[in-house]
VOPAGU-2260 file (C-alpha; in pm, 1 decimal, decimal comma):
REM VOPAGU-2260
SITE   aa  ch    i         X         Y         Z
SITE  MET   A    0   -4729,1    2730,9    1530,3
SITE  CYS   A    1   -4555,5    2737,5    1192,6
SITE  SER   A    2   -4223,2    2828,1    1350,5
SITE  LYS   A    3   -4245,4    2532,4    1591,1
SITE  ARG   A    4   -4323,4    2297,5    1303,9
SITE  ASN   A    5   -4030,0    2436,0    1104,1
SITE  ILE   A    6   -3799,9    2378,4    1400,0
SITE  VAL   A    7   -3917,0    2017,3    1432,3
SITE  VAL   A    8   -3879,3    1956,0    1057,1
SITE  GLY   A    9   -3533,9    2115,9    1055,9
SITE  ALA   A   10   -3417,0    1912,8    1354,9
SITE  SER   A   11   -3542,2    1591,2    1195,5
SITE  ALA   A   12   -3365,1    1669,6     868,5
SITE  THR   A   13   -3042,0    1743,5    1055,2
SITE  LEU   A   14   -3065,0    1412,8    1244,5
SITE  VAL   A   15   -3124,3    1216,3     922,6
SITE  LEU   A   16   -2827,5    1389,7     756,6
SITE  LEU   A   17   -2604,8    1314,4    1055,6
SITE  LEU   A   18   -2700,3     945,8    1056,0
SITE  PHE   A   19   -2644,5     922,5     679,1
SITE  THR   A   20   -2303,2    1090,4     703,1
SITE  THR   A   21   -2192,5     860,7     985,2
SITE  ALA   A   22   -2303,9     551,0     795,3
SITE  TRP   A   23   -2125,1     673,4     479,8
SITE  ASN   A   24   -1798,3     735,5     668,0
SITE  VAL   A   25   -1804,7     387,6     820,9
SITE  TRP   A   26   -1880,6     224,2     485,8
SITE  ALA   A   27   -1632,5     432,7     285,2
SITE  ALA   A   28   -1330,7     364,5     508,8
SITE  PRO   A   29   -1345,2      -2,6     615,8
SITE  GLU   A   30    -964,8     -29,6     635,8
SITE  ILE   A   31    -950,1     244,5     900,1
SITE  ALA   A   32   -1238,1      91,1    1094,6
SITE  ALA   A   33   -1063,8    -248,9    1091,2
SITE  TRP   A   34    -861,0    -176,7    1403,5
SITE  PRO   A   35    -974,9     154,4    1562,4
SITE  PRO   A   36    -877,3     361,0    1739,4
SITE  ASP   A   37    -512,0     247,5    1740,0
SITE  LEU   A   38    -352,6     214,3    1395,5
SITE  GLY   A   39     -20,5     121,5    1553,9
SITE  PRO   A   40     326,9     259,3    1477,3
SITE  ARG   A   41     386,5     411,4    1135,6
SITE  LEU   A   42     647,8     260,2     902,3
SITE  ASP   A   43     775,3     581,3     740,3
SITE  GLY   A   44    1146,6     641,7     703,5
SITE  ALA   A   45    1468,0     443,3     678,6
SITE  TRP   A   46    1516,0      90,1     810,5
SITE  VAL   A   47    1819,6    -139,4     814,7
SITE  ALA   A   48    1727,5    -502,5     743,8
SITE  MET   A   49    1951,6    -805,4     796,2
SITE  PRO   A   50    1836,8   -1110,7     597,6
SITE  VAL   A   51    2042,7   -1424,9     646,1
SITE  GLY   A   52    2219,0   -1559,0     334,1
SITE  PRO   A   53    2424,4   -1879,3     285,4
SITE  ASN   A   54    2734,7   -1700,5     415,5
SITE  GLY   A   55    2567,7   -1512,0     699,9
SITE  PRO   A   56    2364,6   -1190,4     734,0
SITE  VAL   A   57    2360,8    -934,0     451,9
SITE  VAL   A   58    2249,4    -572,0     470,0
SITE  HIS   A   59    1935,8    -429,8     304,5
SITE  ASN   A   60    1864,1     -59,0     337,8
SITE  THR   A   61    1488,2      -1,3     320,5
SITE  PHE   A   62    1298,3     326,0     278,2
SITE  ASN   A   63     919,2     364,5     318,7
SITE  VAL   A   64     713,2     661,7     196,7
SITE  ALA   A   65     345,7     677,2     303,3
SITE  GLN   A   66      84,9     691,0      26,9
SITE  ASP   A   67    -198,0     797,2     260,1
SITE  ALA   A   68    -246,4    1020,0     563,4
SITE  GLN   A   69    -324,5     726,8     795,8
SITE  GLY   A   70       2,0     544,5     719,0
SITE  LEU   A   71    -168,1     225,1     603,8
SITE  ARG   A   72      -0,8     196,8     261,0
SITE  TYR   A   73     359,1     274,1     161,5
SITE  THR   A   74     588,7     283,7    -138,5
SITE  THR   A   75     895,6      79,0     -44,2
SITE  TYR   A   76    1247,5     101,0    -187,5
SITE  VAL   A   77    1525,9    -145,1     -97,7
SITE  GLU   A   78    1896,1    -111,2    -174,9
SITE  HIS   A   79    2045,5    -462,1    -166,2
SITE  SER   A   80    2390,1    -431,9    -325,6
SITE  GLN   A   81    2540,8    -693,0     -91,4
SITE  CYS   A   82    2318,4    -967,4    -230,8
SITE  SER   A   83    2431,1   -1209,1    -501,4
SITE  SER   A   84    2304,9   -1114,9    -849,7
SITE  SER   A   85    2329,7   -1479,2    -960,3
SITE  LEU   A   86    2172,8   -1607,3    -636,4
SITE  TRP   A   87    2505,2   -1770,1    -548,9
SITE  GLY   A   88    2544,4   -1933,2    -890,0
SITE  THR   A   89    2184,1   -2044,0    -943,5
SITE  PHE   A   90    2152,6   -1802,4   -1237,7
SITE  PRO   A   91    2515,1   -1788,1   -1363,3
SITE  ASP   A   92    2438,0   -1546,6   -1648,8
SITE  ALA   A   93    2317,2   -1276,9   -1407,1
SITE  THR   A   94    2606,8   -1038,2   -1344,4
SITE  ALA   A   95    2403,3    -747,4   -1201,7
SITE  HIS   A   96    2061,8    -674,8   -1056,5
SITE  SER   A   97    1827,3    -379,3   -1033,6
SITE  GLN   A   98    1720,8    -227,6    -703,9
SITE  MET   A   99    1401,0    -345,1    -537,8
SITE  ILE   A  100    1080,0    -140,7    -543,8
SITE  GLY   A  101     744,7    -234,5    -401,7
SITE  VAL   A  102     439,2    -161,6    -193,2
SITE  THR   A  103     372,2    -222,2     177,2
SITE  GLU   A  104      26,5    -241,9     336,4
SITE  LYS   A  105     -45,9    -260,4     708,0
SITE  THR   A  106    -276,8    -548,3     797,0
SITE  GLY   A  107    -309,1    -460,7    1165,8
SITE  PRO   A  108    -156,6    -235,3    1433,7
SITE  THR   A  109     168,5    -435,7    1436,1
SITE  THR   A  110     157,0    -636,7    1112,0
SITE  ALA   A  111     215,8    -559,5     744,3
SITE  LYS   A  112     265,3    -728,5     407,9
SITE  THR   A  113     506,5    -620,7     134,6
SITE  THR   A  114     552,2    -712,8    -232,6
SITE  MET   A  115     881,2    -617,2    -398,3
SITE  ILE   A  116    1020,5    -670,4    -748,1
SITE  HIS   A  117    1368,1    -662,4    -899,1
SITE  TYR   A  118    1544,2    -801,1   -1205,4
SITE  GLY   A  119    1857,8   -1007,7   -1268,5
SITE  LEU   A  120    2060,9    -878,0   -1562,6
SITE  LYS   A  121    2343,2    -996,3   -1788,4
SITE  THR   A  122    2574,8    -704,7   -1859,8
SITE  GLY   A  123    2853,3    -654,3   -2112,1
SITE  GLY   A  124    2653,3    -622,0   -2432,0
SITE  VAL   A  125    2504,1    -321,7   -2607,4
SITE  GLN   A  126    2205,8    -352,3   -2372,6
SITE  GLU   A  127    2160,4    -543,0   -2047,4
SITE  GLU   A  128    1985,8    -875,6   -2103,3
SITE  LEU   A  129    1705,8    -982,9   -1869,1
SITE  VAL   A  130    1790,2   -1310,6   -1694,2
SITE  TYR   A  131    1513,5   -1336,0   -1434,7
SITE  ILE   A  132    1225,4   -1152,7   -1267,2
SITE  CYS   A  133    1219,7   -1179,2    -886,9
SITE  VAL   A  134     907,8   -1111,4    -678,7
SITE  THR   A  135     974,4   -1091,3    -304,1
SITE  SER   A  136     687,0   -1118,3     -54,7
SITE  TRP   A  137     725,3   -1024,2     313,3
SITE  GLU   A  138     503,0   -1075,4     615,3
SITE  MET   A  139     626,3    -843,7     889,3
SITE  THR   A  140     553,0    -813,9    1261,2
SITE  LEU   A  141     659,3    -514,0    1467,1
SITE  VAL   A  142     832,7    -622,3    1788,5
SITE  ASP   A  143     815,4    -261,1    1905,8
SITE  GLU   A  144     798,9      80,8    1737,3
SITE  ASP   A  145    1155,5      56,2    1600,1
SITE  ASN   A  146    1216,5    -316,5    1543,6
SITE  SER   A  147    1050,0    -581,7    1331,8
SITE  SER   A  148    1091,7    -940,2    1220,6
SITE  CYS   A  149     967,6   -1091,2     897,1
SITE  THR   A  150     940,8   -1409,6     698,1
SITE  ALA   A  151     972,8   -1383,3     322,2
SITE  THR   A  152     995,3   -1571,3      -6,2
SITE  MET   A  153    1173,8   -1480,0    -328,3
SITE  SER   A  154     991,6   -1611,0    -638,7
SITE  PHE   A  155    1207,3   -1628,3    -953,2
SITE  TYR   A  156    1058,6   -1624,5   -1303,9
SITE  LEU   A  157    1222,3   -1650,6   -1646,7
SITE  PRO   A  158    1181,9   -1371,9   -1906,8
SITE  GLN   A  159     953,7   -1588,4   -2124,5
SITE  GLN   A  160     706,2   -1602,6   -1833,9
SITE  ASP   A  161     629,4   -1235,7   -1906,8
SITE  ALA   A  162     476,9   -1278,7   -2253,2
SITE  ASN   A  163     298,1    -940,6   -2251,8
SITE  HIS   A  164     619,5    -756,9   -2150,7
SITE  ASP   A  165     475,2    -557,4   -1863,2
SITE  GLY   A  166     768,4    -637,8   -1635,2
SITE  LEU   A  167     564,9    -879,9   -1420,9
SITE  PRO   A  168     516,0   -1256,6   -1444,5
SITE  ASP   A  169     197,3   -1338,5   -1632,3
SITE  PRO   A  170    -106,7   -1454,3   -1430,3
SITE  GLY   A  171     -95,6   -1828,4   -1362,0
SITE  GLN   A  172     281,0   -1858,9   -1405,8
SITE  LYS   A  173     462,7   -2059,9   -1139,9
SITE  PRO   A  174     809,5   -1959,8   -1024,1
SITE  VAL   A  175    1102,9   -2171,9   -1138,9
SITE  LEU   A  176    1246,0   -2127,1    -789,2
SITE  CYS   A  177    1095,8   -2020,4    -454,2
SITE  ALA   A  178    1354,1   -1931,2    -189,3
SITE  PRO   A  179    1238,5   -1860,5     169,5
SITE  TYR   A  180    1430,2   -1648,1     418,3
SITE  GLU   A  181    1392,0   -1457,1     743,8
SITE  ALA   A  182    1507,9   -1109,2     841,3
SITE  LYS   A  183    1511,6    -856,9    1122,2
SITE  SER   A  184    1502,5    -481,3    1066,6
SITE  THR   A  185    1565,5    -174,2    1278,6
SITE  ARG   A  186    1441,1     180,7    1222,1
SITE  LEU   A  187    1731,7     418,7    1157,4
SITE  LYS   A  188    1737,1     708,5    1405,2
SITE  LEU   A  189    1970,8     999,2    1468,9
SITE  MET   A  190    2306,1     891,9    1610,1
SITE  PRO   A  191    2566,1    1115,0    1781,0
SITE  MET   A  192    2881,6    1233,5    1608,5
SITE  CYS   A  193    3196,1    1040,4    1693,9
SITE  GLU   A  194    3504,0    1178,6    1870,0
SITE  PRO   A  195    3765,3    1273,9    1606,6
SITE  THR   A  196    4076,6    1057,4    1612,1
SITE  LEU   A  197    4408,5    1101,7    1431,4
SITE  LEU   A  198    4505,3     843,9    1172,6
SITE  PRO   A  199    4839,4     673,3    1238,4
SITE  PRO   A  200    5124,2     804,6    1022,9
SITE  ALA   A  201    5177,6     622,9     695,3
SITE  PRO   A  202    5478,3     387,5     695,6
SITE  PRO   A  203    5782,1     518,7     508,0
SITE  LYS   A  204    5817,3     400,8     149,2
């Protein structure tokens, strides 16, 4: 009789524990439960983006590194050396710019948002002088696993709008300029080696 009662008590305790664990997992991971079971394509790796500038498309090389196992949040790095440091003369003192770093978060199986930051600099002195702080915000949609399109804005702030010197515009500050743009990007994949060709002989001097 005692053994039967122990079995019943043990089974009940196990059931309660199972229900509690399931409820905890659902509550503790709402971002994963937001679109189960398909989290959509991951964004890891190298991408080539082509934003459109005043003189036509420019190249951005983008690299994403996942911060979590599910691939919902990424550290993003963008190399944008083809872009104008002065924003085509808008900030004439800016003669160089830093690279862009940021964070990307998936908002659905095929959508994501990104915030990037970089700085416009005046070079030539003992130390580079800060000319502007630029915060870039993207909203991206995956067309398929290897292609995406996005709309974005670049918000420019002056150095005095970072009074606490943390490298970010202070809360409540409004950008002195907000520039929208659009871009398409393609995931970089392995490509075959080319067929070697001989260079033409150099002309005689």
